[in-house]
C-alpha atoms as one frame of an Amber mdcrd trajectory, in Angstrom:
protein
   0.431  -1.870  23.448  -0.766  -3.667  20.653   3.232  -4.077  19.584   4.806
  -6.198  21.439   1.632  -8.976  21.109   1.885  -8.788  17.265   5.337 -11.282
  17.214   3.051 -14.380  19.311   1.653 -15.710  16.578   4.922 -15.697  14.093
   5.907 -17.638  16.666   3.492 -19.624  16.732   3.409 -20.257  12.232   7.302
 -20.891  12.714   6.708 -24.060  13.386   5.617 -24.912   9.784   9.388 -23.397
   8.935  11.463 -25.733   7.999  15.122 -26.218   7.447  15.124 -25.389   3.864
  18.923 -23.793   2.492  17.232 -21.409   1.489  17.234 -18.646   3.833  14.372
 -17.604   5.331  13.088 -14.292   5.811   9.841 -13.411   7.416   7.625 -10.303
   7.280   6.779  -8.120   9.711   3.528  -6.994   9.499   2.406  -5.519   6.500
   0.762  -2.837   7.057   3.263  -1.295   9.166   6.127  -2.405   5.940   3.489
  -0.613   4.043   3.663   3.018   5.548   7.069   2.498   6.569   7.786   2.114
   2.291   5.895   5.195   1.257   7.538   7.291   3.953  10.843   5.992   1.924
  10.029   6.467  -0.771   8.562   9.927   0.326  11.892  10.968   2.508  14.352
   9.732  -0.122  12.701  12.588  -2.336  13.549  14.810   0.333  16.632  13.876
   1.065  17.852  12.565  -2.616  20.344  16.034  -3.293  21.379  15.422   0.021
  25.200  13.416   0.045  25.540  11.820   3.308  27.711  13.640   6.152  25.642
  16.651   5.271  22.438  17.149   6.944  19.114  19.348   6.154  17.301  21.508
   9.073  13.877  20.769   8.874  11.261  23.493  10.532   9.331  22.434  13.210
   5.659  21.786  12.453   6.664  22.363   8.516   5.200  19.342   6.058   8.497
  18.021   5.983   8.957  17.675   9.827   5.774  15.523  10.018   6.772  13.673
   7.265   9.873  12.845   9.048   8.769  12.238  12.485   6.335   9.945  11.643
   8.930   8.011   9.425  10.948   7.841  13.031   7.358   7.154  14.847   7.306
   3.691  12.834  10.909   2.930  12.871   9.778   2.916  17.008   7.151   0.844
  16.594   9.121  -1.565  14.033  11.951  -2.056  17.064   9.058  -2.141  19.624
   8.052  -5.041  17.417  11.352  -6.525  17.527  11.806  -6.070  20.708   8.857
  -8.304  22.098   9.810 -11.262  19.853  11.564 -14.492  20.168  15.417 -14.683
  19.032  14.610 -16.842  16.136  11.561 -14.532  14.457  13.891 -11.275  15.122
  16.823 -13.240  12.660  14.011 -13.625  10.021  13.151 -10.184  10.127  16.383
  -8.915  10.339  16.457 -11.198   6.809  13.558  -9.243   5.723  14.611  -5.972
   6.048  18.011  -6.789   5.010  16.642  -8.121   1.813  14.269  -5.404   1.954
  17.232  -2.562   2.609  14.962  -0.773   5.236  18.362  -0.798   7.262  20.485
   0.304   5.113  17.868   3.157   4.079  16.402   4.365   7.888  20.817   4.848
   8.185  21.358   7.046   4.500  18.282   8.867   6.154  19.657   9.377   9.554
  23.015  10.460   8.543  21.171  13.204   6.897  19.095  14.804   8.798  21.410
  14.819  12.598  22.899  17.449  12.690  26.884  18.541  12.092  27.120  19.997
  15.989  24.495  18.245  18.082  24.727  20.798  21.249  21.714  21.013  22.825
  20.442  24.702  22.759  17.275  23.652  25.080  17.086  25.232  28.155  19.095
  23.662  30.856  18.996  23.694  34.722  22.877  23.133  35.220  25.595  25.982
  35.474  26.783  26.713  32.425  30.421  25.872  33.070  29.531  22.068  33.582
  30.326  19.332  30.613  28.140  20.814  26.806  25.226  19.925  26.955  24.182
  17.521  23.357  21.358  15.765  22.062  22.992  11.959  22.879  22.673  13.404
  26.563  19.728  14.853  26.865  16.088  13.496  27.334  13.991  15.598  24.718
  10.190  16.300  25.606   7.797  16.635  22.477   5.012  18.205  23.017   2.209
  17.195  20.909  -0.367  20.734  20.226
């Protein structure tokens, strides 16, 4: 609920930015970026020996699982923040992410975490002869206990 409200404050400050020649960048909320930076370092330590294209199978409810889940949820908050921002602010935020290489790190992490075969092995109510179910075609339900 809070994330969509935050860009309004940056919108008010946007008028103070002039037309300088250097490319401007504006950080999304500092607390969010601080958490993201910490999680990027921790995740890099876990995934550093895995080349892009290979994937790491992480056991549910392990420390690594919780770290990856926290990292992905932080990105979800960041994207909710972006969605609520004006197009002018999105440009400034994306410049910041480009400079900090956060988006590059996200892609490296995702490609290391994606399974080789995204076939969904969960329960399906469909007839087995239908199309193959994948993680991209099925909605996942996460139960927090």
